[in-house]
LOPA-315254 format. One line per field, with one value per residue (C-alpha): residue in three letters; y, z, x. Coordinates in steps of 0.2 Angstrom, whole numbers, plus 2048, in hexadecimal, padded with zeros to 3 digits. Layout:
BEGIN
zadren: c(ALA_...)
yy: c(Y_...)
zz: c(Z_...)
xx: c(X_...)
This chain:
BEGIN
zadren: c(MET_ALA_GLN_PHE_GLY_LEU_GLU_GLU_PRO_LEU_LEU_LEU_LEU_HIS_VAL_GLY_VAL_PHE_THR_ILE_THR_GLY_LEU_VAL_CYS_LEU_VAL_SER_LEU_ARG_GLY_LEU_ALA_ARG_ILE_GLU_ASP_ALA_ASP_THR_ARG_ARG_GLY_LEU_GLY_ALA_LEU_LEU_VAL_LEU_SER_CYS_GLY_TRP_THR_PHE_ALA_HIS_VAL_ALA_TYR_LEU_LEU_ALA_PRO_THR_PRO_THR_LEU_GLN_TYR_ILE_ALA_PHE_LEU_GLY_GLY_LEU_ILE_ILE_GLY_ILE_ALA_SER_VAL_GLY_PRO_TRP_LEU_TYR_PHE_CYS_SER_ALA_TYR_THR_GLY_ARG_THR_LEU_HIS_ARG_MET_ARG_THR_VAL_ARG_TRP_ALA_ALA_LEU_ALA_THR_PHE_LEU_ALA_VAL_VAL_LEU_VAL_LYS_VAL_THR_ASN_PRO_ILE_HIS_GLY_GLN_TYR_PHE_SER_ALA_GLU_VAL_ASP_THR_THR_PRO_PHE_ARG_HIS_LEU_ALA_ILE_HIS_HIS_GLU_PRO_LEU_HIS_TRP_ILE_ILE_MET_GLY_LEU_ALA_TYR_ALA_LEU_ALA_SER_ILE_GLY_LEU_PHE_MET_LEU_PHE_GLU_LEU_PHE_THR_LYS_VAL_SER_TYR_GLU_THR_THR_PRO_LEU_VAL_VAL_VAL_VAL_GLY_LEU_THR_GLY_VAL_PRO_VAL_VAL_PHE_ASP_PHE_LEU_GLY_ASN_VAL_THR_PRO_TYR_LEU_LEU_GLU_VAL_THR_TYR_SER_PRO_LEU_GLY_VAL_ALA_ALA_PHE_ALA_VAL_GLY_ILE_LEU_TYR_VAL_TYR_VAL_GLU_ARG_PHE_GLN_THR_VAL_GLN_LEU_THR_GLY_GLU_SER_ASP_ASN_PRO_VAL_ILE_LEU_LEU_ASP_GLN_ALA_ASP_CYS_VAL_HIS_GLU_TRP_ASN_HIS_THR_ALA_GLU_THR_LEU_PHE_PRO_GLY_LEU_GLU_HIS_ALA_GLU_GLN_GLU_PRO_VAL_ASP_ALA_VAL_ASP_SER_ALA_LEU_ALA_ASP_ALA_LEU_ASP_GLY_PRO_ASP_GLN_ILE_ILE_PRO_ILE_THR_GLN_PHE_ASN_PRO_THR_ARG_TYR_TYR_ARG_VAL_THR_THR_ASN_PRO_PHE_SER_ALA_ASP_SER_THR_ARG_ILE_GLY_ARG_MET_ILE_THR_LEU_THR_ASP_VAL_SER_GLU_ARG_GLU_GLN_TYR_ARG_ARG_LYS_ILE_GLU_ARG_GLN_ASN_GLU_ARG_LEU_GLU_GLN_PHE_ALA_SER_ILE_VAL_SER_HIS_ASP_LEU_ARG_ASN_PRO_LEU_THR_VAL_ALA_LYS_GLY_GLY_LEU_GLU_LEU_ALA_SER_GLU_THR_GLY_GLU_LEU_ASP_HIS_LEU_ALA_TYR_VAL_GLU_GLU_ALA_HIS_GLN_ARG_MET_GLU_ALA_LEU_ILE_GLU_ASP_LEU_LEU_SER_LEU_ALA_ARG_SER_GLY_ILE_ASP_ILE_ASP_GLU_THR_GLU_SER_VAL_GLU_LEU_GLY_THR_VAL_ALA_ARG_GLU_SER_TRP_GLU_MET_VAL_ASP_SER_ALA_GLU_ALA_THR_LEU_ALA_VAL_ALA_ASP_SER_LEU_THR_VAL_GLN_ALA_ASP_ARG_GLU_ARG_LEU_ARG_GLN_ALA_LEU_GLU_ASN_LEU_TYR_ARG_ASN_ALA_ILE_GLU_HIS_GLY_GLY_GLU_ASP_VAL_THR_ILE_THR_ILE_GLY_THR_LEU_SER_ASP_ASP_ALA_GLY_PHE_PHE_VAL_GLU_ASP_ASP_GLY_VAL_GLY_ILE_PRO_SER_GLU_HIS_ARG_ASP_GLU_LEU_PHE_GLU_PRO_GLY_PHE_THR_THR_GLN_GLN_GLY_GLY_THR_GLY_PHE_GLY_LEU_ALA_ILE_VAL_ALA_GLU_ILE_VAL_THR_ALA_HIS_GLN_TRP_GLU_ILE_SER_VAL_THR_GLU_SER_ALA_ALA_GLY_GLY_ALA_ARG_PHE_GLU_ILE_ARG_GLY_ILE_GLU_SER_SER_SER_GLU)
yy: c(2DF_2E0_2D1_2D1_2C2_2BA_2B9_2C8_2C3_2D4_2D0_2BF_2C7_2D3_2C6_2BA_2C6_2CC_2BB_2B4_2C4_2C1_2AE_2B3_2BF_2B1_2A4_2B0_2B1_29F_2A7_2B3_2A7_2AA_2BC_2BC_2CD_2CD_2DF_2DD_2CD_2D5_2E4_2D9_2CD_2DB_2E2_2D1_2CE_2DF_2DD_2CC_2D4_2E3_2D7_2CD_2DD_2E1_2CF_2D2_2E3_2DB_2CC_2D3_2D0_2E2_2F3_2F6_2E7_2ED_2FE_2F6_2EB_2F9_304_2F6_2F5_307_306_2F6_2FF_30E_303_2FA_30A_307_2F6_2FB_309_2FE_2F1_2FE_306_2F5_2EE_2FD_2FD_30D_30F_319_30A_309_31B_31E_330_329_31B_326_332_324_31E_32F_331_320_324_335_32D_31F_32C_335_325_31E_32F_330_32C_33C_348_33F_347_337_32D_32B_31A_315_305_304_2F7_2FC_2F2_2E6_2E9_2EF_2FD_30B_316_328_330_341_34E_346_336_33E_347_337_32D_33A_338_325_325_332_327_318_321_325_312_310_31D_314_304_30C_316_306_2FD_30B_30C_2F9_2F2_2E3_2E0_2E6_2E8_2D9_2E0_2F1_2E9_2DF_2EF_2F8_2EC_2F4_304_2FC_2FB_30E_30C_302_30E_31C_312_30E_320_322_312_308_2F8_2F9_2FD_30D_303_302_2F5_2F6_2E4_2DD_2E6_2E0_2CE_2CF_2D7_2C9_2BB_2C4_2C7_2B7_2AA_2B0_2BC_2B8_2B6_2C6_2CF_2C9_2CC_2DE_2E1_2D8_2E3_2F2_302_2FB_2FC_2ED_2DF_2D1_2BF_2B2_2A0_290_282_27A_28B_28E_2A0_2A4_2B7_2C7_2D9_2E5_2EB_2D9_2D7_2E6_2DC_2CB_2CE_2BB_2BB_2C0_2AE_2A5_2A2_290_28F_28B_29A_295_297_2AA_2AD_2A0_2AC_2B0_29D_29B_2A9_2A1_294_2A1_2AF_2C1_2BC_2CB_2C8_2D4_2DA_2DD_2E3_2F4_300_301_2F0_2F0_2E5_2DE_2D4_2C5_2C1_2B4_2B2_2A4_2A8_2A0_2A0_299_294_289_28D_28F_295_2A3_2B5_2BC_2CE_2D7_2E6_2F2_2F3_2FA_309_2FF_2F0_2FC_304_2F4_2EE_2FF_2FC_2EA_2F1_2FE_2F1_2E6_2F4_2F8_2E6_2E6_2F6_2EF_2DF_2EA_2F5_2E6_2DB_2E4_2F4_2EA_2E1_2F1_2F8_2E9_2EA_2FD_2F9_2EC_2F7_305_2F9_2F1_303_308_2F9_2F8_30A_305_310_304_2FC_30C_307_2FA_308_312_303_2FF_311_311_301_309_319_30F_304_314_31D_30D_30B_31D_31A_30A_313_322_316_30D_31D_31D_328_335_33E_338_33F_33A_334_32F_31F_321_332_32D_31E_328_335_327_320_330_32F_31E_31A_30F_30C_303_2FD_303_307_303_30A_2FE_307_312_316_324_31E_326_327_331_336_337_326_31E_325_31E_30D_30D_312_304_2F8_2FE_2FD_2EC_2E6_2EE_2E7_2D5_2D5_2DE_2EF_2EC_2E6_2EB_2F1_2F2_2FA_2F8_2F5_2E4_2DC_2DE_2F0_2ED_2F4_2F4_2EA_2ED_2DF_2DC_2CF_2CB_2BB_2BB_2B7_2A4_29E_299_2AB_2B3_2B1_2BB_2C7_2D6_2D3_2E1_2DB_2CD_2CE_2C2_2D0_2D2_2E3_2E6_2EC_2E2_2F1_2F6_2EA_2EC_2FE_2FB_2EF_2FC_309_2FD_2F9_30B_30E_2FF_2F6_2E4_2DF_2CE_2C7_2BA_2B6_2C1_2BB_2BD_2B3_2C2_2C9_2D0_2DA_2DD_2EA_2E9_2F0_301_30F_314_31B_316_324)
zz: c(131_143_14B_15A_165_172_17F_189_197_195_182_186_193_186_179_185_18C_17B_174_182_181_16E_171_17F_173_166_171_179_168_16C_17A_170_16D_17F_17B_175_16E_15C_15C_16C_166_156_15E_16B_15E_153_163_167_155_154_165_160_150_15A_167_159_150_160_160_14E_152_160_156_144_13F_137_13D_12D_131_143_13D_131_13F_14B_13F_13B_14E_14F_141_149_15A_154_14A_15B_162_156_15B_16D_16B_161_16E_17C_173_16F_180_189_17D_173_160_15D_154_148_143_132_136_145_13A_12C_139_141_130_12B_13B_13A_128_12D_13C_131_124_132_137_126_121_130_126_11D_12B_13A_146_14D_152_14F_150_154_159_16B_177_187_18E_17F_16D_164_159_166_163_169_168_160_163_156_160_170_167_15F_16E_178_16C_16D_180_17F_174_17E_18E_186_184_197_19B_192_19C_1AD_1AB_1A8_1B6_1C2_1BC_1BC_1CD_1CC_1D5_1C7_1D1_1C9_1B8_1BD_1C2_1B1_1A7_1B1_1AC_19A_1A2_1AB_19C_19C_1AB_1A0_192_19E_1A6_194_192_1A3_1A6_19A_19F_195_183_17D_175_179_186_183_17C_18E_195_187_18A_19C_199_18C_198_1A6_19C_191_19E_1B0_1B1_1A1_1A9_1B3_1A3_199_1A7_1A8_196_195_1A3_19D_1A6_1AA_1BC_1BA_1C6_1BF_1C5_1BD_1BF_1BB_1B1_1C0_1C2_1D2_1D6_1D0_1D0_1D2_1D2_1E0_1D9_1DA_1EC_1F1_1EA_1F1_200_202_1F3_200_206_1F6_1EC_1E4_1EB_1E0_1DB_1E3_1F4_1F0_1EA_1E5_1DA_1D1_1CE_1C8_1BB_1B3_1AA_1A1_195_19C_1AD_1B9_1CC_1DA_1E7_1F6_201_1FA_1FD_1F1_1EA_1DB_1CC_1C1_1B1_1B1_1A1_19F_192_190_196_18D_18C_17E_175_184_18E_1A0_1A7_1A5_1AA_1B2_1AF_1B9_1B1_1BC_1B4_1C4_1BC_1AD_1B8_1C5_1B7_1B0_1C1_1C3_1B2_1B7_1C8_1BE_1B3_1C1_1CA_1BA_1B9_1CB_1C8_1B9_1C3_1D2_1C7_1BD_1CC_1DD_1D7_1CC_1DC_1E5_1D5_1D2_1E4_1E1_1D1_1D9_1E7_1DC_1D1_1E1_1E7_1D6_1D4_1E6_1EB_1FC_200_20C_1FD_1FB_20A_1FF_1F3_201_207_1F5_1F3_203_1FE_1ED_1F5_201_1F2_1E8_1F6_1FA_1E7_1E6_1F5_1EE_1DE_1E7_1F3_1E5_1DD_1DE_1EC_1E5_1F6_207_218_229_233_245_245_256_253_243_24B_259_24C_242_251_254_243_246_24F_25D_268_277_26E_274_26B_272_26A_270_268_259_24B_23E_22D_21B_216_20E_21F_218_210_21F_22A_21E_21F_232_233_228_232_242_23A_234_246_24E_241_243_255_25E_265_274_26B_26F_261_263_257_258_24F_249_252_243_241_230_232_23E_243_246_250_25B_267_25E_256_249_236_230_227_218_215_217_205_1FE_20C_203_1F3_1EF_1F3_1FF_20F_21C_224_220_217_215_205_206_201_212_212_1FF_202_20F_203_1F5_201_207_1F5_1F0_1FE_1F7_207_20A_215_21C_229_236_248_257_268_26E_260_256_245_243_234_231_225_220_214_21C_21B_22D_23B_24D_259)
xx: c(492_48E_486_47A_47C_472_47F_47A_46D_463_461_45B_44F_448_446_43E_431_42C_42B_420_415_412_40E_402_3F9_3F9_3F2_3E5_3DD_3D6_3CC_3C3_3B5_3B1_3AB_399_398_39F_3A5_3AE_3B6_3BB_3C4_3CD_3D2_3DA_3E3_3EA_3F0_3F8_400_407_40F_415_41F_426_42B_435_43D_442_449_454_459_45B_46D_470_46C_462_457_455_450_442_43C_43B_432_426_422_41F_412_40A_40A_400_3F4_3F0_3E8_3D9_3D4_3D6_3C9_3BE_3BE_3BB_3AD_3A4_3A7_39F_390_395_394_3A3_3AC_39D_39D_3A4_3AA_3B4_3BB_3C1_3C9_3D2_3D8_3DE_3E7_3EF_3F5_3FC_406_40D_412_41C_424_429_430_43B_44B_447_443_44A_43E_436_445_458_461_473_47C_47F_487_47D_475_479_47E_46F_468_464_455_454_443_441_433_426_427_422_413_40D_410_406_3F8_3F8_3F7_3E9_3DF_3E3_3DD_3CC_3CA_3CF_3C2_3B5_3B9_3BB_3AB_3A1_3A9_3A4_392_38E_389_394_3A5_3B0_3C1_3C9_3C5_3CB_3DC_3DD_3D9_3E6_3F3_3F2_3FA_408_414_414_420_42C_42A_430_43E_444_448_451_45B_467_460_44F_44E_445_437_424_41F_40C_40A_40F_3FF_3F4_3FA_3F6_3E5_3E1_3E5_3DB_3CB_3CB_3D0_3CF_3C0_3B7_3A6_3A7_3AE_39F_393_398_396_385_37E_387_382_371_36C_360_362_36B_36E_379_374_37F_379_370_367_371_376_387_388_37E_37F_37C_36B_365_36A_35F_350_355_35F_361_36D_37B_37B_374_384_383_371_362_359_349_352_354_342_335_32B_33C_33F_32D_32F_33E_333_328_32B_32B_324_321_324_31F_32D_322_330_32D_31F_316_31A_325_324_332_332_33D_347_354_362_36F_380_38F_3A1_3AC_39B_397_387_38C_37B_36F_36D_35E_35A_34C_344_33A_328_320_318_311_30B_303_2FA_2F4_2EE_2E5_2DC_2D8_2D1_2C7_2C0_2BB_2B2_2A9_2A3_29E_294_28C_287_281_277_26F_26C_26C_263_257_250_24A_244_239_233_22F_226_21C_217_211_207_1FE_1FB_1F4_1E9_1E2_1E3_1EB_1F9_201_209_214_21E_226_22A_232_23C_242_247_251_259_25E_264_270_276_27A_283_28D_290_297_2A1_2A9_2AD_2B6_2BF_2C8_2CF_2E2_2E9_2F6_2FA_2FC_300_307_2F8_2F7_2ED_2E6_2E0_2D7_2D0_2C7_2C1_2BA_2B1_2A8_2A0_299_288_291_283_28B_29A_2AB_2BC_2CD_2DC_2EA_2F8_2FB_307_309_305_306_2F4_2E5_2DD_2CB_2CC_2D4_2C6_2B9_2C2_2C2_2B0_2AA_2B4_2AC_29A_29E_2A3_294_288_28F_296_288_285_290_29F_2B0_2BB_2CE_2DA_2ED_2FE_303_312_31E_31A_314_302_2F4_2E4_2D2_2CA_2BA_2B4_2A4_29F_2AC_2AC_2AA_2B9_2AE_2A9_2BB_2C0_2B1_2AF_2B6_2AC_29F_28E_292_289_282_277_265_263_276_27D_28D_298_2A0_2AE_2B0_2B3_2C0_2C9_2C9_2D0_2DE_2E2_2E2_2EF_2F9_2F7_2F0_2E1_2DE_2D1_2D3_2CC_2D0_2D6_2C4_2BD_2B7_2BC_2CE_2D3_2E6_2EC_2FE_30B_30A_317_318_323_321_31D)
């Protein structure tokens, strides 16, 4: 009976490598608790168990005292090796968010394929088309294996199936907006043993066995102990392009994806900084469920729902994950409905209050004229009708000004400013266009807004007022200012409310119409004091290009 000793260094090297690989796979099972997803954990666990058994089958093949026992150990390794393809695909499917591993048809097909391959392998002593074996002394005394055609066919099938799993992983890595280079490298380690498989067929210093478990062991260490957080983050975010920010236990920024950085450029220098250093609105939203925050750097403003979920590893909470979902369309629609409801309430108030007064005056005038026969009382009726006509016209204008704008065009502000000036009874007032810019706007509504601002300046600043229009210093919009008496600070908060006026006989709709037009463009308007002490209206958030 031939004995296979351990005196040869290459034998010791083979045994040592496979033993260490098996132990690494075995120890790595402890790290599975770090994986939150049950299916991913289940698939990886089965892969590690089979890889461990595979390597120990190789060790048994090398150390068995007789050729027969070596033959049995090698055959056992072949069966375990082909079985490991199933858990690998199960793991890849689960990790990448697919459902292939749960489909009954796929499972039955996999089982049937596995049993067919096992049948081919265990009947090899009969047909001899899978491998042949003979005792060899190079590079050390062992049962040398020579692969036959069926081996290469089944090996090609196994590698093809394994490649499908690699494709799933690499496809995910290329779609997520995280830095996944370390994970690409770790997954790539699973393919490195193919080189040894090839060398085993061309050099006498490596045995003709499959070295795949070495790659599995390196992969397991990489994802379970080195890059576990990044590995889980990629799975949690999946193929979603949603912005994601990871916080540690102290709510300091730990990691983020590229999409989040486009919303919060400050993330670039915010690692290990409190989240409120990135954005105060985002920090405030963490304390409430489904908070919605505006991102004003975009035109129009975009809205995101903020959700948080605990982030853990090895059953220990290590922080939380912020996910932002774009709800701009729905939020804009909600705000549109709110504005419409507000306008309906305003209209109801105006109809019930502002129109009631002139109607009462008209009714009183008619009654006096009827009772006394003096037609002079009809002057009150005429005045009341004129008042009602002005209110109705302004009311209709207010309603039209708040309608959403669907189409805009490139408009030269200076040109529209002068056109609007020609439509105003300017008396001795003058218009100065300091500078101009091209804006994306509804030309007619922009003209209407400017006309109302001009009339407001003339009515409150005097017939000889000077009105200036120009661009803001940060190129974010334009201003319209005058050198009149200005607007008292106590009136500025209610200035744009429909019906508010300090002018005798005014309807109080002019600036409300301006505000509605600005809002319909998704701009913003504010009022302050001009350098000359008059009123200054600033309109910002404009999509423009300097000319």
